[in-house]
C-alpha positions, 0 to 999 in steps of 0.5 A: 433585533432586526425590526423594532416597531413601536408606534401610535397614530390617531384617525379620529375614532380609530387609534393604531397602537402597536409594538413588536420586535422581530428578527430576520424572520417572517411575521404574519399580521393576522386580523379582520378588515379595518383592524390596522394591519395594512396601516402598520405596513404603510407607517413602516414604509413611510406612506403614513406618518405615526403621531409618535413612536419609533421604527428601527430596521436593521439598526437604522432608525426610519422614524423617531418622533422624539428625535424628529427623524422621519425618512422618506419612503425612498430613503427607507429601503422598504419593499412594499407589495400592494394588493393591486401590485401597483405596476406602471401601466404604461411600462413593459415588464422590463421597464417596470422591473428596471424602475426598481433598480433606480438606486443603481446609477451605473447603466450596465450594472442596472441592466444586468440586475434587471436581467438577473431578476427577470430570469429569477422570477421566470419572466423572460418571455414576457419582457415586452408585455404591459401589465394589462396583458399579464395574468394575476400571477404574472403581475405579482411576479413582476411586482416582486421582481421590481421590489427585489431588484431594489435590494430592500432591507425589509419586505412588506406584503399586503394581502399578496394573494387577495387579487388572485383566483382561488385556483392560482392562490395555492401554487403562487403561495408556494412560489412566494413562500420559497422566495421570502424564506430565502430573503434572509431579512425581516418579512411582514405578511398581512392577511385575514386568512389563518391558513395562509398566515400559518403556512407562510409565517414563523411568528404571528401577531393578531391585531384587533381594533388597532392593537396587538392582542396576541404575539408569538410563535405560530404554533403557540398562537394557534394552540393558545390564542389567549383572547376571544378575537384571536381564537376566532381568527385562528379557527376556534368555533366553540367558545363559552363563558366559563367559571373555574370550579376547582382541581383543574375543572371548568364549568362551561355555562353555554353548554352546561358542561363541567370539563377538566383542563390542564392544571397549567392552563392560564386564567380566563373567563372563556373556554374554547375548542375547535370543531375538529377537536371533539372525538366520538366515543367515551373517555376524558371529558365525555358527554352524550349529545343530541344531534340537531343539525348537519352541514355538509362540506366537501370532505366533512360534515359539521354537526350541530349538537346539544349536550343531553342535560342542557336544554338551552339554545347554545349548540356545539359544532363538531367536525367529522369526516364524511365516511366516519359520520356515515358509519355512526350517524345517529340522533344521539352521540357520545363525544369526548374532548381531550383536555389538551385541546381546550384553550382558556381565553380572556374577552379581549387583550389586557388594557395594560398590555405591552404595546399600550403600556410602552406608548403610554409610558412614553406619553407620561414622561413627555407630558411631565417634561413639558409641564416642568 
């Protein structure tokens, strides 16, 4: 594996405990603010020191608590792009990028490398500008050029588009996407934006309360998020406690609905689906519902409905295109839910999941050694 991370660090009431492996690919770390995703990057970069564990990049051990290895940030050859870009305010664009080539001792080659990346990132007309004279997108490109000129072994992107205006985010996301896909080495992308992570990543790790709850190919994670938190982060708007009946059927308690699910569905005590997965009309898993509210979006309506045979307060969210809703708008509607759109979840990750189990086993073995 090009990257192997297995670390634990305690911060008082918060405990970071993550473990994952990856190749020369883009891995998205998806989670809410404060979940530990940025701290994971800081541990890999050497800014924070884990309490225990290992960090290995392309066969080189950056950190190993048992072997007492802890390379400095300068020795790790990691390229970390901060949210603020962290450009030197008293340096020009040229000087900022050249600072990234500090490992190259030959002055002529260092200047040539700097010029090459200035051209590659489209900054030739800005070489004499200072950071305060640049737009957010220009600052980002300068910061990336400074990272790439240092020939990093891994690229760490911490919320790379959070400081940009909304109208710049998409175009810059495309530019950065092309750059990191051509990098050919491990890339870790931290974000709380499900769309951003899906568009840019090949694999996704969902982090919650300092631990990885779900990890896999992005298509698999979005189809089967496995836990309630991962489902919320990947766009599931309808979640209900559920009881398995028999013959591939599930009873959703909040909505009073008995639904058919694929027989290969994993075990779970929650049932979930996206608002856009409901379809108008009769068919598999159909039910009649009362419309109790409408929320207008630019291109669609989010309709709040309650199944007719359910008198409780729990509503179901249904998303439908504006023109389609205008054609069928009514006080009651017939809806259907294809079984393959249903996900079964657990409330949270298994307490004996891979990240926790690997670290705990290491601690037990160490404790036994010290006791003996």
